[in-house]
DSSP file (Angstrom, degrees, kcal/mol; ACC not computed):
  #  RESIDUE AA STRUCTURE BP1 BP2  ACC     N-H-->O    O-->H-N    N-H-->O    O-->H-N    TCO  KAPPA ALPHA  PHI   PSI    X-CA   Y-CA   Z-CA
    1    1 A M     >        0   0    0      0, 0.0     4,-1.8     0, 0.0     3,-0.4   0.000 360.0 360.0 360.0 -36.1   10.4   -1.7   -8.4
    2    2 A A  H  >  +     0   0    0      1,-0.2     4,-2.2     2,-0.2     5,-0.1   0.856 360.0  57.2 -59.3 -34.4   10.3    1.1  -10.9
    3    3 A G  H  > S+     0   0    0      1,-0.2     4,-0.8     2,-0.2    -1,-0.2   0.881 104.5  51.5 -64.0 -38.2   10.9   -1.4  -13.7
    4    4 A L  H  4 S+     0   0    0     -3,-0.4     5,-0.5     1,-0.2     3,-0.5   0.896 112.3  45.8 -65.2 -38.8    7.8   -3.3  -12.6
    5    5 A I  H >< S+     0   0    0     -4,-1.8     3,-1.0     1,-0.2    -2,-0.2   0.861 107.3  58.8 -72.5 -35.0    5.7   -0.1  -12.8
    6    6 A A  H 3< S+     0   0    0     -4,-2.2    -1,-0.2     1,-0.2    -2,-0.2   0.696  90.1  73.1 -67.8 -20.2    7.2    0.9  -16.1
    7    7 A T  T 3< S-     0   0    0     -4,-0.8    -1,-0.2    -3,-0.5    -2,-0.1   0.748  88.1-142.1 -70.4 -23.7    6.0   -2.2  -17.9
    8    8 A K    <   +     0   0    0     -3,-1.0    -3,-0.1    -4,-0.3    -2,-0.1   0.769  56.7 131.9  64.6  26.6    2.3   -1.2  -18.0
    9    9 A Q    >>  -     0   0    0     -5,-0.5     4,-2.1     1,-0.1     3,-0.5  -0.943  60.0-138.2-112.5 130.8    1.4   -4.8  -17.3
   10   10 A P  H 3> S+     0   0    0      0, 0.0     4,-2.3     0, 0.0     5,-0.1   0.850 104.0  55.4 -54.3 -39.2   -1.2   -5.6  -14.6
   11   11 A K  H 3> S+     0   0    0      1,-0.2     4,-1.7     2,-0.2     5,-0.1   0.893 108.3  48.3 -63.7 -38.7    0.8   -8.6  -13.3
   12   12 A S  H <> S+     0   0    0     -3,-0.5     4,-2.4     2,-0.2    -1,-0.2   0.885 109.1  53.4 -67.9 -38.8    3.9   -6.4  -12.8
   13   13 A Y  H  X S+     0   0    0     -4,-2.1     4,-2.5     1,-0.2    -2,-0.2   0.912 107.1  52.5 -59.6 -42.8    1.7   -3.8  -11.0
   14   14 A D  H  X S+     0   0    0     -4,-2.3     4,-2.2     1,-0.2    -1,-0.2   0.892 109.1  49.1 -61.2 -40.8    0.6   -6.6   -8.7
   15   15 A Q  H  X S+     0   0    0     -4,-1.7     4,-2.1     2,-0.2    -1,-0.2   0.919 111.0  49.7 -66.1 -42.5    4.2   -7.5   -7.9
   16   16 A A  H  X S+     0   0    0     -4,-2.4     4,-2.4     1,-0.2    -2,-0.2   0.910 110.3  50.9 -61.6 -42.5    5.1   -3.9   -7.2
   17   17 A L  H  X S+     0   0    0     -4,-2.5     4,-2.8     2,-0.2     5,-0.2   0.886 106.5  54.6 -64.8 -39.0    2.1   -3.5   -4.9
   18   18 A E  H  X S+     0   0    0     -4,-2.2     4,-2.2     1,-0.2    -1,-0.2   0.931 110.0  47.1 -59.5 -44.3    3.1   -6.7   -3.0
   19   19 A F  H  X S+     0   0    0     -4,-2.1     4,-2.6     1,-0.2    -2,-0.2   0.923 112.6  49.4 -62.3 -43.3    6.5   -5.2   -2.4
   20   20 A L  H  X S+     0   0    0     -4,-2.4     4,-2.6     2,-0.2    -2,-0.2   0.887 109.2  51.3 -66.6 -38.1    5.0   -1.9   -1.3
   21   21 A V  H  X S+     0   0    0     -4,-2.8     4,-2.3     2,-0.2    -1,-0.2   0.918 111.5  48.4 -64.7 -41.6    2.6   -3.6    1.1
   22   22 A D  H  X S+     0   0    0     -4,-2.2     4,-2.0    -5,-0.2    -2,-0.2   0.925 112.2  48.4 -62.5 -43.6    5.5   -5.5    2.7
   23   23 A L  H  X S+     0   0    0     -4,-2.6     4,-2.5     2,-0.2    -2,-0.2   0.881 109.3  53.8 -64.2 -37.9    7.6   -2.3    2.9
   24   24 A R  H  X S+     0   0    0     -4,-2.6     4,-1.7     2,-0.2    -1,-0.2   0.931 107.3  51.0 -60.4 -45.6    4.6   -0.5    4.5
   25   25 A D  H  < S+     0   0    0     -4,-2.3     4,-0.5     1,-0.2    -1,-0.2   0.894 112.4  46.0 -61.6 -39.7    4.3   -3.2    7.1
   26   26 A L  H >X S+     0   0    0     -4,-2.0     3,-1.2     1,-0.2     4,-0.6   0.883 109.0  56.0 -67.4 -38.0    8.1   -2.8    7.9
   27   27 A A  H >< S+     0   0    0     -4,-2.5     3,-0.7     1,-0.3     5,-0.3   0.787  91.9  71.3 -67.2 -26.7    7.7    1.0    8.0
   28   28 A E  T 3< S+     0   0    0     -4,-1.7    -1,-0.3     1,-0.3    -2,-0.2   0.820 103.3  43.5 -57.4 -28.8    5.0    0.6   10.7
   29   29 A R  T <4 S+     0   0    0     -3,-1.2    -1,-0.3    -4,-0.5    -2,-0.2   0.640 130.9  15.2 -90.6 -16.1    7.8   -0.4   13.0
   30   30 A K  S << S-     0   0    0     -3,-0.7     2,-0.6    -4,-0.6    -3,-0.1   0.573 127.1  -5.3-121.4 -90.9   10.3    2.3   12.0
   31   31 A D     >  +     0   0    0      1,-0.2     4,-1.8    -5,-0.1    -3,-0.1  -0.728  53.7 167.8-123.9  82.1    9.6    5.4    9.9
   32   32 A R  H  > S+     0   0    0     -2,-0.6     4,-2.2    -5,-0.3     5,-0.2   0.878  77.9  54.5 -62.9 -40.5    6.1    5.5    8.7
   33   33 A A  H  > S+     0   0    0      1,-0.2     4,-1.9     2,-0.2    -1,-0.2   0.898 107.4  50.5 -63.7 -40.9    6.2    9.2    7.6
   34   34 A D  H  > S+     0   0    0      2,-0.2     4,-2.2     1,-0.2    -1,-0.2   0.911 109.0  52.1 -63.8 -41.9    9.2    8.5    5.4
   35   35 A F  H  X S+     0   0    0     -4,-1.8     4,-2.4     1,-0.2    -2,-0.2   0.933 109.6  48.7 -60.1 -46.0    7.5    5.6    3.7
   36   36 A H  H  X S+     0   0    0     -4,-2.2     4,-2.1     1,-0.2    -1,-0.2   0.838 109.0  52.8 -67.0 -31.8    4.4    7.6    2.9
   37   37 A R  H  X S+     0   0    0     -4,-1.9     4,-2.2     2,-0.2    -1,-0.2   0.908 110.6  48.3 -66.2 -40.1    6.5   10.4    1.4
   38   38 A R  H  X S+     0   0    0     -4,-2.2     4,-2.3     2,-0.2    -2,-0.2   0.895 110.3  50.5 -67.8 -39.0    8.3    7.9   -0.8
   39   39 A V  H  X S+     0   0    0     -4,-2.4     4,-2.6     2,-0.2    -1,-0.2   0.910 110.2  50.8 -64.5 -40.4    5.0    6.3   -1.9
   40   40 A E  H  X S+     0   0    0     -4,-2.1     4,-2.2     2,-0.2    -2,-0.2   0.908 110.3  49.4 -63.6 -40.7    3.6    9.8   -2.7
   41   41 A A  H  X S+     0   0    0     -4,-2.2     4,-2.3     2,-0.2    -1,-0.2   0.898 111.3  49.5 -63.6 -40.2    6.8   10.5   -4.8
   42   42 A L  H  X S+     0   0    0     -4,-2.3     4,-2.4     2,-0.2    -2,-0.2   0.903 109.2  52.3 -63.5 -42.1    6.3    7.2   -6.6
   43   43 A R  H  X S+     0   0    0     -4,-2.6     4,-1.5     1,-0.2     5,-0.3   0.911 112.1  45.5 -60.0 -45.3    2.7    8.1   -7.3
   44   44 A C  H  < S+     0   0    0     -4,-2.2    -2,-0.2     1,-0.2    -1,-0.2   0.887 115.8  46.0 -66.7 -40.1    3.7   11.4   -8.8
   45   45 A A  H  < S+     0   0    0     -4,-2.3    -2,-0.2    -5,-0.2    -1,-0.2   0.840 109.0  55.1 -74.8 -32.5    6.5   10.0  -10.9
   46   46 A A  H  < S-     0   0    0     -4,-2.4    -2,-0.2    -5,-0.2    -1,-0.2   0.918  72.0-173.9 -69.9 -43.8    4.5    7.0  -12.2
   47   47 A R     <  +     0   0    0     -4,-1.5    -3,-0.1    -5,-0.2    -4,-0.1   0.877  35.1 136.8  48.3  43.0    1.6    9.0  -13.7
   48   48 A K     >  -     0   0    0     -5,-0.3     4,-2.7     1,-0.1     5,-0.2  -0.932  44.8-158.7-122.0 106.2   -0.2    5.8  -14.4
   49   49 A P  H  > S+     0   0    0      0, 0.0     4,-2.3     0, 0.0     5,-0.2   0.838  91.6  51.1 -55.5 -38.0   -3.9    5.9  -13.5
   50   50 A T  H  > S+     0   0    0      2,-0.2     4,-1.8     1,-0.2     5,-0.1   0.931 112.7  45.4 -67.2 -44.1   -4.3    2.1  -13.3
   51   51 A F  H  > S+     0   0    0      2,-0.2     4,-2.2     1,-0.2    -1,-0.2   0.909 112.7  51.1 -64.3 -41.9   -1.3    1.8  -11.0
   52   52 A I  H  X S+     0   0    0     -4,-2.7     4,-2.2     1,-0.2    -2,-0.2   0.899 108.0  52.6 -62.5 -40.6   -2.5    4.7   -8.8
   53   53 A A  H  X S+     0   0    0     -4,-2.3     4,-2.1    -5,-0.2    -1,-0.2   0.883 108.8  50.2 -62.0 -38.5   -5.9    3.2   -8.6
   54   54 A R  H  X S+     0   0    0     -4,-1.8     4,-1.7     2,-0.2    -2,-0.2   0.878 107.3  54.4 -68.0 -37.0   -4.3   -0.1   -7.3
   55   55 A L  H  <>S+     0   0    0     -4,-2.2     5,-3.1     1,-0.2     4,-0.3   0.939 110.3  46.5 -58.7 -46.5   -2.3    1.9   -4.8
   56   56 A E  H ><5S+     0   0    0     -4,-2.2     3,-1.3     4,-0.3    -2,-0.2   0.884 106.3  59.2 -64.5 -38.7   -5.5    3.4   -3.5
   57   57 A K  H 3<5S+     0   0    0     -4,-2.1    -1,-0.2     1,-0.3    -2,-0.2   0.871 109.8  42.1 -59.1 -38.6   -7.2    0.0   -3.4
   58   58 A V  T 3<5S-     0   0    0     -4,-1.7    -1,-0.3    -3,-0.2    -2,-0.2   0.366 123.0-104.6 -92.5   5.7   -4.6   -1.4   -1.0
   59   59 A G  T < 5       0   0    0     -3,-1.3    -3,-0.2    -4,-0.3    -2,-0.1   0.782 360.0 360.0  83.2  28.5   -4.6    1.8    1.1
   60   60 A L      <       0   0    0     -5,-3.1    -4,-0.3    -6,-0.2    -5,-0.1   0.403 360.0 360.0-106.0 360.0   -1.4    3.3   -0.1
């Protein structure tokens, strides 16, 4: 997933977000807090305003 985010291409961002939404849905059944910690770490590491805006748009 990091490779998709590193590309700086909107289509790749969309793919990464699809994966994250699927993972969020799975985390709802298991460890929601851990998932949110990992998304926050991803957000900090990415430092990409467009990607971060897309995360917020889908509620991550």
